[in-house]
Wavefront OBJ file of the C-alpha trace (Angstrom):
o trace
v 17.454 2.693 34.268
v 19.743 3.686 31.397
v 18.372 0.839 29.252
v 14.853 2.209 29.752
v 15.928 5.672 28.599
v 17.478 4.233 25.450
v 14.302 2.223 24.776
v 12.229 5.391 25.241
v 14.384 7.321 22.796
v 14.202 4.480 20.294
v 10.412 4.316 20.648
v 10.147 8.088 20.121
v 12.452 7.828 17.105
v 10.370 4.987 15.643
v 7.199 6.984 16.204
v 8.737 10.044 14.557
v 9.725 7.928 11.524
v 6.155 6.603 11.270
v 4.765 10.139 11.581
v 7.079 11.304 8.781
v 6.030 8.404 6.554
v 2.350 9.206 7.188
v 3.058 12.860 6.396
v 4.801 11.818 3.175
v 1.707 9.908 2.079
v -0.467 12.952 2.816
v 1.863 15.170 0.761
v 1.700 12.682 -2.127
v -2.113 12.544 -1.857
v -2.268 16.325 -2.073
v 0.669 17.268 -4.331
v 1.951 14.069 -5.924
v 5.431 12.594 -5.575
v 6.878 15.747 -7.153
v 5.668 17.665 -4.099
v 7.751 15.582 -1.681
v 10.685 17.470 -0.227
v 12.177 17.334 3.257
v 10.631 20.737 3.859
v 7.075 19.843 2.700
v 7.085 16.605 4.698
v 8.398 18.372 7.801
v 5.729 21.045 7.480
v 3.007 18.402 7.030
v 4.277 16.518 10.093
v 4.643 19.709 12.126
v 8.325 19.141 12.846
v 11.553 20.962 11.943
v 13.149 20.052 8.608
v 16.187 18.784 10.483
v 13.980 16.013 11.858
v 13.252 14.660 8.385
v 16.880 14.767 7.336
v 17.918 13.125 10.621
v 15.604 10.156 10.080
v 15.873 10.034 6.270
v 19.158 11.279 4.834
v 17.775 11.441 1.307
v 14.383 11.732 -0.331
v 15.015 8.297 -1.831
v 15.345 6.870 1.705
v 12.074 8.547 2.663
v 10.270 7.262 -0.441
v 11.606 3.716 0.028
v 10.412 3.773 3.645
v 7.023 5.054 2.509
v 6.712 2.372 -0.182
v 7.719 -0.295 2.326
v 5.179 0.981 4.852
v 2.482 0.848 2.167
v 3.430 -2.741 1.321
v 3.396 -3.689 5.012
v -0.024 -2.082 5.442
v -1.272 -3.931 2.381
v 0.087 -7.201 3.799
v -1.848 -6.625 7.013
v -5.028 -5.892 5.021
v -4.575 -9.047 2.922
v -3.981 -11.176 6.031
v -7.205 -9.741 7.464
v -9.030 -10.402 4.187
v -7.830 -14.023 4.055
v -8.906 -14.544 7.661
v -12.376 -13.021 7.056
v -12.826 -15.259 4.012
v -11.858 -18.326 6.058
v -14.310 -17.370 8.811
v -17.099 -16.932 6.260
v -16.080 -20.121 4.483
v -15.926 -18.215 1.214
v -13.648 -18.182 -1.792
v -12.791 -14.573 -0.974
v -14.350 -12.734 -3.929
v -16.651 -10.670 -1.701
v -13.821 -9.783 0.673
v -11.577 -8.699 -2.215
v -14.449 -6.645 -3.673
v -14.957 -4.958 -0.284
v -11.243 -4.161 -0.075
v -11.257 -2.627 -3.563
v -14.387 -0.579 -2.818
v -12.709 0.711 0.353
v -9.561 1.517 -1.653
v -11.583 3.475 -4.217
v -13.950 5.135 -1.758
v -12.776 6.291 1.659
v -9.134 5.384 0.895
v -9.091 6.793 -2.661
v -6.451 9.431 -1.933
v -4.140 6.917 -0.325
v -4.653 4.470 -3.209
v -3.774 7.203 -5.702
v -0.690 8.098 -3.655
v 0.430 4.467 -3.542
v 0.006 4.021 -7.290
v 1.897 7.236 -7.892
v 4.712 5.881 -5.713
v 4.729 2.617 -7.681
v 4.929 4.478 -10.982
v 7.642 6.738 -9.604
v 9.589 3.610 -8.629
v 9.410 2.398 -12.214
v 11.716 5.302 -13.129
v 14.019 4.783 -10.147
v 15.764 1.393 -10.026
v 16.660 1.821 -6.349
v 12.958 2.052 -5.463
v 11.817 -0.956 -7.487
v 12.448 -3.613 -4.806
v 10.270 -1.683 -2.351
v 7.566 -1.300 -5.003
v 7.620 -5.047 -5.739
v 7.297 -5.911 -2.059
v 3.492 -6.077 -2.225
v 3.724 -8.798 -4.888
v 6.099 -10.784 -2.694
v 3.710 -10.377 0.225
v 0.709 -11.546 -1.791
v 2.617 -14.498 -3.178
v 3.570 -15.588 0.333
v 0.071 -15.109 1.803
v -2.175 -16.508 -0.887
v -1.990 -20.188 -1.690
v -2.137 -20.832 -5.408
v -1.527 -23.866 -7.577
v -1.503 -22.123 -10.935
v 1.127 -19.405 -11.336
v -0.415 -18.104 -14.583
v -3.893 -17.845 -13.061
v -2.477 -16.101 -9.993
v -0.608 -13.540 -12.111
v -3.782 -12.949 -14.141
v -5.666 -12.390 -10.891
v -3.077 -9.848 -9.682
v -3.132 -8.041 -13.038
v -6.928 -7.986 -12.863
v -6.831 -6.434 -9.388
v -4.451 -3.723 -10.585
v -6.698 -3.100 -13.581
v -9.824 -2.837 -11.433
v -8.095 -0.395 -9.111
v -6.775 1.754 -11.970
v -10.161 1.767 -13.718
v -11.832 2.671 -10.441
v -9.441 5.566 -9.891
v -10.293 7.126 -13.244
v -14.055 6.464 -13.078
v -16.344 9.263 -11.948
v -18.112 6.928 -9.525
v -16.348 4.112 -7.683
v -17.695 0.610 -8.338
v -19.834 -1.195 -5.787
v -19.212 -4.541 -4.148
v -22.130 -5.963 -6.170
v -20.487 -4.812 -9.422
v -17.025 -6.094 -8.539
v -17.807 -9.404 -6.866
v -18.728 -11.343 -10.047
v -15.662 -10.005 -11.880
v -13.397 -11.004 -9.014
v -15.080 -14.396 -8.689
v -14.405 -14.928 -12.403
v -10.733 -14.016 -11.922
v -10.518 -16.353 -8.928
v -12.192 -19.349 -10.590
v -10.204 -22.558 -10.540
v -8.305 -23.255 -13.717
v -9.394 -26.178 -15.833
v -6.891 -29.008 -16.403
l 1 2 3 4 5 6 7 8 9 10 11 12 13 14 15 16 17 18 19 20 21 22 23 24 25 26 27 28 29 30 31 32 33 34 35 36 37 38 39 40 41 42 43 44 45 46 47 48 49 50 51 52 53 54 55 56 57 58 59 60 61 62 63 64 65 66 67 68 69 70 71 72 73 74 75 76 77 78 79 80 81 82 83 84 85 86 87 88 89 90 91 92 93 94 95 96 97 98 99 100 101 102 103 104 105 106 107 108 109 110 111 112 113 114 115 116 117 118 119 120 121 122 123 124 125 126 127 128 129 130 131 132 133 134 135 136 137 138 139 140 141 142 143 144 145 146 147 148 149 150 151 152 153 154 155 156 157 158 159 160 161 162 163 164 165 166 167 168 169 170 171 172 173 174 175 176 177 178 179 180 181 182 183 184 185 186 187 188 189
């Protein structure tokens, strides 16, 4: 009986942490990283400020957890993308294009928040490992024989996302698919 109570408290604590991370992303979407304080996150989550400081002693802890959650979410999306491509028997260009269109359309605010977090991490050495996590995830999920071609592909994806964020209209799958297919083409020996 006592073990069940502890598990329940742990589950509630884990859920509260996830709620605070989600609230942090919403604050960043609305106000940027500069708008993140324990107070603004607590207000966004609808909890007392003491709850944020209990779960995340510092803002750096909260931002690292948020970056890590973003990387984990991205890893799940990439796993799903790889699986969809396998099912379709495709190279994956269409699936990547669909993911980018989603990131620049319905998920535009979140994409902007994630990029702002990555740029913020560039100025904070303690946050850099969390910001690099998505690269580690991609490297582990995607089979590649040519390290240079793979890095060019990743740089191309970042470029397409950044260009899409500053464009007035997000690109379509039809516009992106040939560009992505070009970036994914096998290298010549």
